[in-house]
C-alpha positions in Angstrom: 49.1 19.0 -5.7 46.5 18.0 -8.8 42.9 17.8 -8.9 40.3 16.2 -10.9 37.4 18.1 -11.9 33.9 17.5 -11.3 31.9 19.1 -13.0 32.0 23.2 -14.9 29.4 26.1 -14.6 30.1 28.8 -16.8 30.5 32.4 -14.9 27.5 33.6 -16.5 25.0 32.2 -14.3 21.9 34.9 -13.1 22.0 37.2 -10.4 21.7 35.4 -7.7 22.2 32.0 -8.8 25.5 29.8 -7.7 25.2 26.5 -8.9 28.9 25.1 -8.9 28.5 26.2 -5.2 25.3 24.1 -4.7 26.8 21.2 -6.9 29.8 21.2 -4.6 27.6 21.8 -1.4 25.8 18.6 -2.1 29.2 16.7 -3.0 30.5 17.3 -0.2 27.1 16.5 1.8 27.9 13.0 0.7 31.1 12.8 2.1 33.8 14.1 -1.1 36.3 17.3 -0.2 34.6 19.0 -3.1 35.7 23.6 -3.6 34.8 26.1 -6.6 38.2 27.2 -8.5 38.0 29.9 -10.9 39.0 29.3 -15.0 40.1 32.2 -15.8 41.3 30.8 -19.1 37.7 29.3 -19.6 35.9 31.7 -18.0 34.1 28.5 -15.8 33.7 27.8 -12.1 35.2 24.2 -11.8 33.8 22.0 -9.0 37.5 20.1 -8.0 38.6 17.2 -5.8 41.5 16.2 -4.2 43.5 13.7 -7.2 44.3 10.6 -5.7 48.1 9.9 -6.3 49.0 6.3 -7.3 51.6 4.3 -4.9 54.1 3.4 -6.5 
């Protein structure tokens, strides 16, 4: 499964701050199936949605 990255947030947010989760929740409220994943290579949280597969 491939995914489209909507936004990326650094993992070093202040304690009690969850900007990636808040952004994903807002996208879900708007009807997008957004989820948060961790990119270990860049130490960032990514908000992603499933990529639309091109029909052949």
